[in-house]
C-alpha positions in Angstrom: 70.1 117.8 69.5 71.7 116.6 72.7 75.5 116.1 72.7 76.9 112.8 73.9 79.1 113.4 76.9 82.2 111.3 76.8 83.0 109.0 79.7 85.7 110.5 82.0 88.5 108.1 82.9 90.8 108.3 85.9 93.7 105.9 86.3 95.5 105.2 89.6 99.1 104.1 89.2 101.5 105.0 86.5 104.4 102.5 86.6 104.5 99.2 84.6 100.8 98.4 84.5 100.0 102.1 84.2 102.0 102.3 81.1 100.4 99.2 79.6 96.9 100.4 80.4 97.6 104.0 79.2 98.7 102.5 75.8 95.4 100.6 75.6 93.3 103.7 76.5 95.2 105.7 73.8 94.7 103.1 71.0 91.3 101.4 71.6 89.1 103.9 69.9 91.3 103.9 66.8 90.5 100.3 66.1 87.3 99.4 67.9 83.8 100.8 68.0 83.6 101.9 71.6 81.7 104.6 73.5 83.3 108.0 73.6 85.6 108.7 76.5 88.3 111.0 77.7 91.5 110.3 79.5 90.9 112.8 82.3 93.4 112.2 85.1 96.4 110.1 86.1 96.9 109.6 89.8 100.1 109.0 91.8 101.7 110.2 95.0 104.8 112.0 93.6 103.4 115.2 91.9 106.4 115.7 89.6 106.6 112.1 88.5 102.9 111.6 87.9 102.7 114.9 86.0 105.6 113.7 83.7 103.9 110.4 83.2 100.5 112.0 82.4 102.1 114.2 79.8 104.0 111.3 78.3 101.1 108.9 78.2 98.5 111.4 77.0 96.4 112.1 80.1 94.8 115.6 80.4 96.0 116.2 83.9 97.5 114.6 87.0 96.6 114.4 90.7 98.0 113.0 93.9 94.8 112.3 95.9 92.7 109.5 94.5 90.0 110.0 97.1 89.3 113.5 95.7 89.5 112.2 92.1 86.8 109.5 92.5 84.3 112.0 93.8 84.6 114.2 90.8 81.5 114.5 88.6 83.5 114.3 85.4 84.9 110.9 86.3 82.9 107.9 85.3 85.6 105.1 85.2 88.3 104.3 87.6 91.2 102.1 86.3 93.2 100.7 89.3 96.8 99.8 88.4 98.2 100.3 92.0 99.7 97.4 94.0 97.4 94.7 95.2 97.2 95.7 98.8 95.6 99.0 97.7 92.9 97.4 95.5 90.2 96.9 98.1 90.1 100.4 99.6 90.2 102.2 96.2 87.8 99.8 94.4 85.2 99.8 97.1 85.3 103.6 97.5 85.0 104.0 93.7 82.1 101.6 93.4 80.3 103.3 96.2 80.8 106.6 94.4 79.1 105.2 91.4 82.2 104.8 89.2 82.7 101.8 86.9 85.9 100.0 88.1 88.6 98.0 86.3 91.2 96.6 88.7 94.4 94.8 87.9 94.7 91.1 88.9 94.9 89.5 91.4 91.7 91.0 92.7 93.3 91.6 96.2 96.0 90.4 98.5 93.7 88.5 100.8 90.5 86.5 100.5 88.6 88.7 102.9 89.5 91.8 100.8 88.4 90.1 97.6 85.1 89.1 99.2 84.4 92.7 100.3 85.2 93.9 96.8 82.9 91.4 95.2 80.0 92.3 97.5 80.6 96.0 96.7 80.6 95.2 93.0 77.4 93.2 93.3 75.6 96.0 95.0 77.0 98.5 92.5 75.8 96.4 89.6 72.3 96.7 90.8 72.7 100.4 90.2 74.1 99.9 86.7 77.7 100.3 87.7 80.1 97.8 86.0 83.3 96.2 87.2 85.9 93.9 85.8 89.2 92.4 86.9 92.2 92.6 84.6 93.1 89.1 83.5 94.4 90.5 80.3 95.2 87.1 78.7 91.5 86.6 78.2 92.3 89.1 75.3 94.9 86.9 73.6 93.2 86.0 70.3 94.7 82.5 70.3 93.4 81.7 73.8 90.0 83.2 72.9 90.0 80.8 69.9 90.9 78.0 72.2 87.8 78.8 74.3 85.6 78.8 71.2 87.0 75.4 70.1 86.4 73.8 73.5 82.9 75.3 73.7 82.2 73.8 70.3 83.1 70.4 71.5 86.2 70.0 69.3 88.1 68.5 72.3 85.2 66.4 73.5 85.3 66.0 77.3 88.3 67.8 78.8 90.2 65.5 81.0 93.2 67.4 82.2 95.2 70.6 81.8 98.8 71.5 82.3 99.7 75.2 82.8 102.9 76.9 83.6 103.9 80.5 83.8 107.7 81.0 83.9 109.8 84.1 84.0 113.4 84.9 84.9 113.4 88.5 86.0 114.4 87.5 89.6 116.9 84.8 88.7 119.8 87.1 89.5 120.2 87.1 93.3 121.4 90.7 93.0 118.1 91.9 91.6 117.0 94.6 94.2 114.0 94.5 96.5 110.7 95.9 95.4 107.2 96.0 96.8 106.5 92.7 94.9 108.9 90.9 97.2 107.3 91.9 100.5 104.3 90.0 101.8 102.8 93.1 103.4 102.5 94.8 100.0 102.4 92.0 97.5 100.5 89.3 99.5 102.3 86.5 97.6 105.0 86.2 95.0 104.8 84.1 91.9 101.6 82.6 93.2 99.5 85.7 93.0 101.5 87.6 90.5 101.6 85.0 87.6 100.0 81.7 88.8 96.8 83.7 89.1 96.8 84.1 85.3 97.3 80.3 84.8 94.5 79.5 87.3 92.1 81.9 85.6 92.8 80.4 82.2 92.3 76.8 83.5 88.9 77.7 84.8 87.9 80.0 81.9 88.9 77.6 79.2 87.3 74.5 80.7 84.3 76.2 82.1 84.9 74.3 85.4 85.8 75.5 88.9 88.6 74.4 91.1 87.3 72.7 94.2 90.5 71.4 95.8 94.2 72.0 95.7 97.6 70.8 96.9 100.4 73.3 96.8 104.1 73.9 97.3 105.8 77.3 97.6 109.6 77.9 97.5 111.7 81.0 98.1 115.2 80.4 96.6 116.7 83.8 97.2 115.8 84.7 100.8 117.5 88.1 100.9 117.9 90.9 98.3 119.7 94.3 98.4 117.4 97.1 99.5 118.0 100.8 100.1 119.4 100.2 103.6 121.2 96.9 103.0 120.0 93.4 102.6 116.3 92.7 103.2 114.4 89.5 103.8 112.3 88.3 100.9 108.9 87.3 102.4 107.1 85.9 99.4 107.6 82.9 97.2 109.9 82.7 94.1 108.0 79.7 92.7 104.8 77.8 93.2 103.4 74.4 92.2 99.9 73.2 92.6 97.7 70.2 91.6 94.1 71.1 91.2 90.8 69.2 91.2 88.0 70.8 89.2 84.3 70.2 88.9 83.5 67.8 86.0 86.3 65.5 87.0 88.9 67.7 85.4 92.5 67.6 86.8 95.0 70.3 86.4 98.6 71.1 87.3 100.1 74.6 87.7 103.7 75.7 87.9 104.8 79.3 88.3 108.3 80.8 88.7 110.0 84.1 88.5 113.5 82.5 88.7 113.3 80.2 85.7 116.5 81.1 83.8 115.9 81.7 80.1 112.1 81.9 80.4 111.2 85.5 79.7 107.4 85.5 79.8 106.3 81.9 79.0 102.7 81.1 79.8 102.2 77.6 78.5 98.9 75.8 78.5 98.1 72.3 77.4 94.5 71.0 77.3 93.7 67.3 76.7 90.2 66.0 75.9 88.6 62.8 74.5 88.5 64.1 71.0 91.5 66.3 70.7 94.1 68.6 72.4 95.3 72.2 72.3 98.6 73.8 73.3 99.7 77.4 73.6 102.8 79.4 74.6 102.7 83.1 75.3 106.1 83.6 73.8 104.5 82.6 70.5 101.5 84.6 71.2 99.9 84.4 67.7 100.0 80.6 67.5 97.6 77.9 68.7 98.4 74.2 68.2 95.4 71.9 67.7 95.2 68.1 67.5 92.0 66.5 66.1 92.1 63.0 67.7 89.0 61.9 65.6 91.2 61.6 62.5 92.7 58.2 61.6 95.9 57.6 63.5 98.0 57.9 60.3 96.7 61.5 59.8 96.9 62.7 63.4 99.4 65.4 64.6 99.3 68.9 66.1 98.6 71.6 63.5 99.8 75.1 63.9 97.1 77.7 63.6 98.4 81.2 63.0 95.7 83.3 64.7 95.7 86.3 62.5 92.6 86.0 60.3 89.7 88.4 60.5 87.5 85.4 61.5 89.6 85.0 64.7 88.6 86.7 67.9 89.3 90.5 68.0 91.4 90.4 64.8 88.8 91.9 62.4 89.8 95.3 63.9 93.6 95.0 63.2 95.8 94.3 60.3 95.5 92.2 57.1 95.6 88.5 57.6 99.0 87.1 58.5 100.2 90.3 60.2 100.9 89.5 63.8 100.0 91.4 67.0 101.7 91.5 70.4 101.4 91.4 74.1 100.2 95.0 74.4 97.1 94.3 72.3 95.7 92.2 75.1 95.2 95.3 77.2 93.5 97.1 74.2 91.1 94.2 73.9 90.5 94.3 77.7 89.6 98.0 77.6 87.4 97.3 74.5 85.5 94.6 76.4 85.1 96.8 79.5 83.8 99.8 77.5 81.4 97.5 75.7 80.1 96.2 79.0 79.5 99.8 80.2 77.7 100.8 77.0 75.5 97.8 76.9 74.9 97.6 80.6 75.8 93.9 80.5 78.3 92.5 83.0 81.4 91.2 81.3 83.8 88.4 82.1 86.2 88.3 84.0 83.9 89.6 86.8 84.8 90.3 90.4 83.1 87.0 91.2 85.6 85.2 88.9 88.4 87.2 90.4 87.2 86.1 93.9 87.1 82.4 92.7 90.8 82.7 91.6 91.5 84.3 95.0 89.9 81.3 96.7 92.2 79.0 94.8 95.2 81.0 95.7 94.2 80.9 99.3 93.8 77.1 99.2 97.2 76.6 97.5 98.8 78.8 100.2 97.1 76.9 103.0 98.1 73.6 101.5 101.7 74.7 101.2 101.7 75.8 104.8 100.3 72.5 105.8 102.9 70.5 103.8 100.8 69.9 100.7 97.7 68.3 102.2 94.7 68.3 99.9 92.8 71.5 100.7 89.2 72.3 99.7 88.8 75.6 97.9 86.6 77.7 100.3 83.1 78.6 99.4 80.9 81.4 100.7 82.1 84.3 102.8 84.8 84.0 105.4 85.4 87.2 107.4 84.6 90.8 106.4 87.6 92.8 105.0 88.4 96.2 106.4 88.2 99.0 103.9 91.6 100.2 105.0 94.5 97.7 105.2 95.8 97.7 108.8 99.2 99.2 109.3 99.5 100.8 105.9 99.1 104.3 104.4 97.4 103.9 101.1 98.5 107.3 99.8 102.1 106.6 100.7 102.0 103.4 98.7 102.1 105.4 95.5 105.7 106.0 96.3 106.3 102.3 95.8 104.9 102.3 92.2 108.2 101.4 90.6 108.4 99.5 87.3 108.3 95.8 87.9 107.2 92.7 86.1 103.6 91.6 86.0 
């Protein structure tokens, strides 16, 4: 009788997202029926720090050279939790090496890099290699339920969507510099970091694609303390966009990392001809639903506590009424990715969907640069992306993997 060989997993990056993903890899098999796997190796530049993280998070070993790790025969999956400007080189190399790839959002820092990654994923998929981008809020049961209700026609024809993602971790002007505040490493600020989640949800929930955008970007704190004195902040603190989608749907997006008092508030409102839905990540287990087909005297938003076994993902967790949290979204993400690998079926969110979000981000950025003119969302390929980001040392970037907000 042949023995089933577990899938070998390597993860690159061990800071904030590395911790969140490690927690998911540790727990997923305890609750979901997934193919066997082993947490083989955690990768980072600083040998002592990554070794400590590997021991703490339950990885069998640590390493400092991701290029060597992705060529190993015992590695089948590469989970990329490194900063965005490293995504393209690592993901393309891993896919070409025949490894299944999960990469944190946004897909890349530039549209050209995202296009190159998507083409590599398409080619790899023809060889049975799976890939997925980590929009972890697809794994929020309340939002998954919202998707089901919309698909069932409970809202009728969706007319418009309001989405905001507000945080306050940069509200204090004395908060020090990090890689997330430099354009050369982060690409954009609140736009790519958190507005990307809102844009993904708008397109995913409605089933429509953004085709045009107007945008405004603002940087309120232009300098922050760095290791050698004050440094210029070269990304946005907040972003606003008005979006036009296929199907005649309109949407608005607001994102800020300087919204005092808002800790991690992704709010989504969806309005249709037969009803409406509202959601706030700070009340992650709740979805509010309005059935507009009822007589006016009976209408009103009802609170649905999304904790029943009949709700998405929740048959694996606790008895009804027992809430789950933010960290569970990553467990659901790993579950979905492992299921895609075991079934050989591409899973959403795909690199193609990540590329579409990247196109919207690029259009918002271009619109803001041009003083908020209506900007078409680009279609098709633009220019090829280099596999190495010019002027950067990918290995050295592991030194920048300091804890920061997603």
